[in-house]
C-alpha angles and dihedrals in degrees: 000000000000138000120332129240125189130234129191123227119199108219123204113212140183122243112307093023094284130140095020122185132184108263102171144353115228113238094226118091121209130212094212138028089238091058090050093049092047090055094049099093094049091047092050089054091046091051096045090117089084113105105232129117089238137016127205133184121225121192116208134182123233132170119258090240093058094043094048094048091074114058090213090063101050117132116267 
């Protein structure tokens, strides 16, 4: 499969963090899970235009091959 990179999904949730759904994928790609998690607060603020009672960030690993196949997901 190859090395992993990490992407961050911004999740829109109802009150109390329930019924979350993916609202957006952050353009930035991260080399480690720790880098992704460290960027979460800033990305939540940056994506505060979404109309949900609560927002959450979810870091996920993907292989470089999958991420590079789609031009919209290339590393920045």
